[in-house]
C-alpha positions in Angstrom: 0.2 0.1 -0.2 1.9 2.8 1.3 5.3 2.9 0.6 8.4 4.2 3.2 9.8 5.8 0.1 6.4 8.1 -0.8 6.0 8.8 2.9 9.9 9.7 2.4 8.9 11.9 -0.5 5.7 13.6 0.9 7.3 14.9 4.0 10.4 16.1 2.4 8.3 18.3 0.0 5.9 19.2 3.2 9.0 20.2 4.8 10.6 21.9 2.1 7.5 24.0 1.5 7.0 25.1 5.4 10.8 25.9 5.1 10.3 28.3 1.7 7.1 29.8 3.4 9.1 30.6 6.7 11.8 32.4 4.9 9.0 34.4 2.4 7.0 35.6 6.0 10.4 36.6 7.3 11.5 38.5 4.4 8.2 40.0 3.2 7.6 41.7 7.2 10.3 44.0 6.3 9.2 44.9 2.8 6.0 45.6 4.2 7.2 48.1 6.6 9.6 49.7 3.9 6.6 50.0 1.7 4.7 51.5 4.6 7.3 53.7 5.5 7.4 54.9 2.0 3.8 56.2 2.1 4.6 57.7 5.4 7.6 59.5 3.5 4.9 60.6 0.7 2.2 62.1 3.4 5.3 64.2 4.9 6.1 65.1 1.2 9.7 63.6 1.2 9.0 61.6 -2.1 12.9 61.4 -2.5 13.2 59.3 0.5 10.1 57.1 -0.8 11.4 56.5 -4.2 14.8 55.6 -2.6 13.0 53.1 -0.7 10.8 51.9 -3.0 13.6 51.0 -5.6 15.4 49.1 -3.0 12.2 47.1 -2.2 11.1 46.6 -5.8 14.7 44.7 -6.2 14.0 42.6 -3.0 10.5 41.9 -4.0 12.0 40.5 -7.5 14.6 38.5 -5.9 11.9 36.8 -3.4 9.5 36.3 -6.0 11.7 34.3 -8.2 12.6 32.1 -5.0 8.8 31.6 -4.5 8.0 30.4 -8.2 10.7 28.2 -8.1 9.5 26.7 -4.7 5.6 26.8 -5.8 4.9 29.5 -3.4 3.9 32.7 -5.5 0.6 32.3 -4.0 1.5 32.9 -0.3 -0.3 35.4 1.5 2.6 37.1 2.9 4.0 37.6 -0.3 0.8 38.8 -2.1 0.5 41.4 1.1 3.9 42.8 0.5 3.6 43.7 -3.2 0.0 44.9 -2.8 1.6 47.4 -0.3 4.4 48.3 -2.7 2.1 48.9 -5.5 0.3 50.9 -3.3 3.2 53.0 -2.4 4.4 53.3 -5.6 1.1 54.4 -7.1 0.8 56.7 -4.6 4.1 58.6 -5.7 2.8 58.3 -9.1 -0.7 60.1 -8.3 1.6 62.6 -6.4 4.0 63.1 -9.2 1.0 63.1 -11.7 2.4 60.1 -13.7 0.9 57.4 -15.4 0.4 54.1 -12.9 1.3 51.8 -15.7 4.8 51.2 -14.6 7.3 49.1 -15.1 8.9 46.6 -12.5 11.6 44.3 -12.2 8.6 41.5 -11.5 5.4 41.0 -13.0 2.3 41.7 -10.5 -0.6 39.7 -11.0 -3.9 41.5 -12.0 -5.6 40.8 -8.1 -2.5 42.5 -6.4 -2.5 45.4 -8.7 -6.3 45.5 -8.4 -6.1 45.6 -4.4 -3.4 48.3 -4.7 -5.3 50.5 -6.7 -8.8 50.1 -4.2 -6.0 50.7 -1.2 -4.4 53.9 -3.1 -8.0 55.6 -2.4 -7.7 55.4 1.3 -3.9 56.9 0.6 -5.5 59.6 -1.6 -8.2 60.4 1.3 -5.3 61.1 4.1 -3.2 62.9 1.2 -6.2 65.2 0.6 -6.6 65.9 4.4 -2.9 66.5 5.0 -3.2 69.1 1.9 -6.4 70.9 3.3 -4.6 71.3 6.5 -1.5 73.2 4.8 -3.8 75.0 2.6 -3.5 73.4 -0.7 -7.0 73.2 -1.8 -5.8 72.4 -5.6 -4.3 68.9 -4.9 -7.3 67.6 -3.4 -9.1 67.8 -6.7 -6.6 65.9 -8.3 -6.5 63.6 -5.6 -10.5 63.2 -5.9 -10.0 63.2 -10.0 -7.9 60.2 -9.5 -10.1 58.4 -7.1 -12.9 59.1 -9.4 -11.1 57.5 -12.1 -9.9 54.6 -10.1 -13.4 53.7 -8.8 -14.7 54.1 -12.3 -12.1 51.1 -13.1 -13.1 49.0 -10.5 -16.4 49.5 -11.0 -16.2 48.4 -14.6 -15.0 45.1 -13.7 -16.9 42.2 -11.9 -15.1 41.8 -8.7 -15.5 38.7 -6.2 -14.6 38.3 -2.7 -12.0 40.7 -0.8 -11.5 42.5 -4.4 -15.3 43.6 -4.1 -15.1 44.7 -0.2 -12.1 46.8 -1.4 -14.1 48.2 -4.2 -16.7 49.1 -1.9 -14.0 50.9 0.5 -13.0 53.0 -2.9 -16.6 53.8 -3.0 -16.4 55.5 0.6 -13.3 56.9 -0.2 -14.7 58.9 -3.2 -17.5 59.7 -0.7 -15.0 61.4 1.3 -12.7 63.1 -0.7 -16.1 64.7 -2.3 -17.3 65.8 0.8 -13.6 67.3 1.8 -13.7 69.1 -1.4 -17.0 70.8 -0.8 -16.3 71.8 2.5 -12.9 73.4 0.8 -15.3 75.0 -1.6 -17.7 76.3 1.2 -14.6 77.7 3.3 -13.3 79.3 -0.1 -16.8 81.2 -0.5 -17.0 82.6 3.2 
């Protein structure tokens, strides 16, 4: 029935996957932190630090993705989270610099990772708009609202399921928040 060689082979494969998964978890924790730090820097108007961090993070992610693909672990949740966080930070930088979001990376992001990052980007645009209002820069608020409107339109055009549908609903709420912020700014400017 079950031979010792089969059991040994299965055990070896499971241990290899566990080892690879542990490595991915260990390395992605730092990458997620770096991407979050880049977002924090962008909110503090320090795009130079953010750009430098994102370049370094993209290289590390590319290396880790190659390893994960080789080990059959490309779908590992923590790796996907790190990629999404990186993309979100890079997209925020691009919106702030008024650049195209269609960038090239040293790895190929999956569609669900990109859509999740685009959805989450809308929340960062709300934070960025709030900071701009507190600094008296209402023109940037319109840029962020317009970007969120465009992003939401793209998300709405797709048949999303599960967590991506929830993220699209979050993007809708973020668009509403930005519209409220813009409305309040316009009232303040009229007074």
